[in-house]
N, C-alpha and C positions, 0 to 999 in steps of 0.2 A: 558352494565348494564341492569338490568331488568326495563322495562318501562310498564306502563299501560295506555291505551287510553280508556276513558270512553265516549262512543258514536260512533256508527258505521254508521253514515250517510256518505255523500260524503266527507265532510271535515275531519271527524275523521278517515275514512278509508284511505284517501290519506296521512294523517300525520303518521298513524300507519305503512303504507307500507314504507314510507320514513325512519322512524326510524328502522324498521326491515331490510331494505335493507342496512342500514349503519352499520349493525352488532350488533345492540341491541337485547336483548331478549324481544320481545314485545307481550303482550296479549291485545286484544281489546275486550271490553265489548259491546255486542249488545243487545238491548231490544228485537228485533225480532228473533225468533228461526230460521227462514229460512235464515236470513242474516248470523248468526254464522255458520250454516251448509254449506252454499255456500262458505264462506271464507275458512273453514277447508277442505272441500272435493274437491272444484273446483278452489280454489284460485282466487275467483272473488266475487264481490258484485253487481250482476245485478240489484238489487232493487234500489240502491242509486248511484252507480258509474259504470254503464254499460260500457262494452268494454275495461275495464282495467284489465290486468293480474297482480295479486298481487304476491308478493314473497311467496314461499311455507313456508318460515320460520315464517310467521305471523300466530299466533294462536288466534282464536276467542272463546268466551265463553258467555253464558247468565247469569253467576254468577259473580257479582261484586267482591265477596270475592276471587274468583279464579284469576281474572284479577289483583287485587290489591296486592296479596300476594308477599312480598319481593320487591315491586317496589320502586326504588329510585326516579323515576320521574313519576308523574301522570298527564296526560293531559286530560282535560275535553273538549269535543266537542259536547255537547248536545244542543238541542234547548233551547233558553234562558228561556222560560217559564217552562221548566222541570228541569233546572239545580239545583235549591235548593233541591228539593225532591230527586233527584238522588245523589247529593253530600252527603246529610244527611244519605241516606241509606248505603253508603259505608264508612262513616267516621271512624267507629271503626276498619276497616280493614287496615287502612293506618299506616305504621310504623313510628316511630319517625325519624325526620330529612329528611323525604321525601320532595322533592320540588314539588309544585303544579303549573301547567301551565293551563291557561284558554284560549281556542281558540273560545269559544262561544262569540257571539257579540250581545249586546242588553242592555236594561235598564229594570229592573224588574218592571212590572206593580204593582202599589200599594205602594211598598216600595221605588221605584225609585232608587234602588241600582244598582251599576255597577256589572258586572259579577265576578270580583275578590273579591268584597265585599261580594257577596253571598257565594262564596266558602270559604272565610276567616271566615265568621260567622258559617258555617256548619262544617268546618274542621279546628278548631282553632289551634293555635300554630305551624303553618307551614308558610314558605315563599311562597308567591303567585306571579306568573308572568303572565302578560297579553300578549297574542300573537295577533297581528293585522297587517294588511297591505294588499296591492293589491295581491290577491291570489285566483284564481279559482281552485277548487279541482281537476278538470280534467286535468288542465295544470300542477299542481304540481305532480300529479300521472304520467303524461307523461314526467316528468323530464325536463320541460321547465324552463329556468332560472327565478327564483322568489326571491324577496327580501321583507322581512317583519321586524317587530321590536318585541323585547321582553322587556316589561316594568315592572319594579318592584321598590318598595321602598328599597329592599334588592339588592344591586349591585351584590353581590356574586351569588344570585339566578338567576339574569338575565344573567350573564355570564355562569352559569351552563347550562341553557337552550340553550343559544347561541351555546355553544360548543357541546352539545349533538345532536343538530338538524342540524347544518350547515354542508355544504359539497357538492361538485359537483354543482348541479343545484339549491341548496337552500341556501340562505344567510340570516343571521339574524343580525340585528344591535341592540345593547342594548339602552335602554332609561330609564329615571327616572320620566317622566311625565305620571303616570299611568292614571290619570283622562283624560288627553288630548288624549292619545292613545286609551283608551276605548271608549270615546265619539265619536272620529273620526270613529271608526269601527262600532259603533251603528247607528249614525245619517246619515252616508252615505247611509244606506239602505232606509231611508225615502226619501232622495233626489233621489235615483234611482227609487223609485216608481213614484215620481213626474216627472222625466225625461221620464219614460215609458208612463205616461198619456199624456204628451206633444206630444210624438211621435204618440201615438194612435189617437189623435184628428187631426193629420195631419200637425203639425208644424215642422219647419226645424231646420237647424244647428245654425242659429242666436239665435233662442229661446233657444235651448239646451245649448249653450255656456253661455247665460245670466243666465239661471237657475242654472247651475253648479256653476258659480262664486258667485251668490247671495246666493246660498245654503251654500257654504263654509263660507260666511260671517255670516250666521245664526249659523252654527256649532261653529265657533270661538267665537261668542258672548256668546253663552250659556256656552261653555267650560271655558272661562275666568271668568265668574261669579262664577264658581265652583272651581277656583284656577288653571286651566290649563294654559299653556303658548301658546300664539298665534303662536309661531314658530312651535309648534308640528303639527298644522293643515296645515303647509306648507310642511310637510314631508310625509313619506310613509303611515302612519296611517291616514293622513288627505287627502290632495289633491291626493295622489297616489291611495288610495283605492276608493276615491270618483269618480275619472275619470274612473277607471276600471269598477266600478259597474254601473255607469250611461251610459256607452257607449258599454260595452261588451255584445255580444249576449248570453253569458253563464249566465248572471245575472238573477237570479230568480225574484228579486225585480223589475227590469226593465221590465221583461217579463209580470209580473202580472200587472204592471202599463199600459203597452200597451193594454192589454185586457180590462182593465177598461176604458181607453181612447176611445176604440172602441165601448163601450156601455154595457159591461158586468157589473153586480153587483159584489161586493166583493165575495159573496157566489159562484157565477157562476165562477169567475176567479180562486177561490181556489179549486173548486170541482175536484176530481179525481187526484189530484197531491200528490205524495209521499213526495216530498221535501217541506221544510218550507221557505216561504218568510218572513224573520224576520222583514222586514220593516213595516209590518202591526201592529204587537204588539208594535214595537218601536215608531211608530207614536203616539199612544195613550200615552205611558209613557213619550215620549219627550214633548208633549204638557202639560202633568201634571207637569213635571219638570220645563219647561219654565214658566208656570203660577206661580209656587212656587217662582221662582227666579225673576219674573217680567221682563222677557226677551221677546222681540218681535221676533217671528219666522213666518212671513207671509206665506212662502212656506209650512212649516210643517203644519201650521194651515189649509191651503187650502187642503192639502192632507188628513188631518183628516176629513174635511167636505165632501170631495168626497167619502172617504172610508166608513164613518160611518153615515153621515147625508144625503147621496144621493144627494149632490149638483151636478148639471150637469157639467161634466168635460169640455165641450166645452166652458163654460163661465169663466173658471178659469183664463186663461191668460189675458183676457180682464179686469177682476177685479183687478188682480195684477198690470197690467200696469197702471191702473187708480189711484193707491195709491198716497198719497201726495208726491210731489217732495222733494228730500233731497240730502245731500252730500253723496258721495260713502263711505267715511271712517267715522267710528263712532268717535265722539269727545273724 
């Protein structure tokens, strides 16, 4: 079937290539002219997914209307802070009954909206599916076995996306806890920045294990306050994605955290990088959301202070360890 992928970063390109290799008619929209040209002429995206040979059947365009024409499945994979503007720009080009999938991960700053809510607001009257789970783009493009989840309030739409994208090395499980799945995918980026900072200041595996586990507790606490199920955070979109992003060398968020832990400012750590570390924006929006909900998130709060208030990273672990003693499980 005809599919459109909106966003030609590493993740969007990997998913578009996956769909095209499965026999779908795929058009990917790229903001950058050189990216579309490279995909069409050389079947590669050296700017965002270097070293990967893309299927010649994948067609790129810089016009959303061209990408969206006749598409039965539209997959958004843009940076979270640009998703609303991009979805709004193409809304009128999407045909009736098209299923929308969102692979972007984050919480919109200001509105505190999840990504499916952003798309649902800008492209109304369509079923929307959240895609999330442990998945580095380069490994998906290399066809390494990967499992993620497709979550939606519309069970038919979740199955539609599952069947369209699953096969060979890529397996999708359906889910109905959209809030839990989306929050898991967004908040793990904050914890990955924290883990990188920890590594950058020279701490070891004991510290990393503690941070990941207590980070999961924070994620679950905020999720449950918003109606998510605790069990979701024990699945692929929770602990699965959290462990991958906090420990994998391909993690942009972890890598940024390492540089900050080693003494760079946020501006210095971000300088010259083509790719986006979503954990930076998500840290700010997560703290805003936690404050609104009255939820304590000490690790996320510490990341915010280091990123935006210039709190010395070397003092972070000491301060967190000195917090008031408590039971591990929330009452």
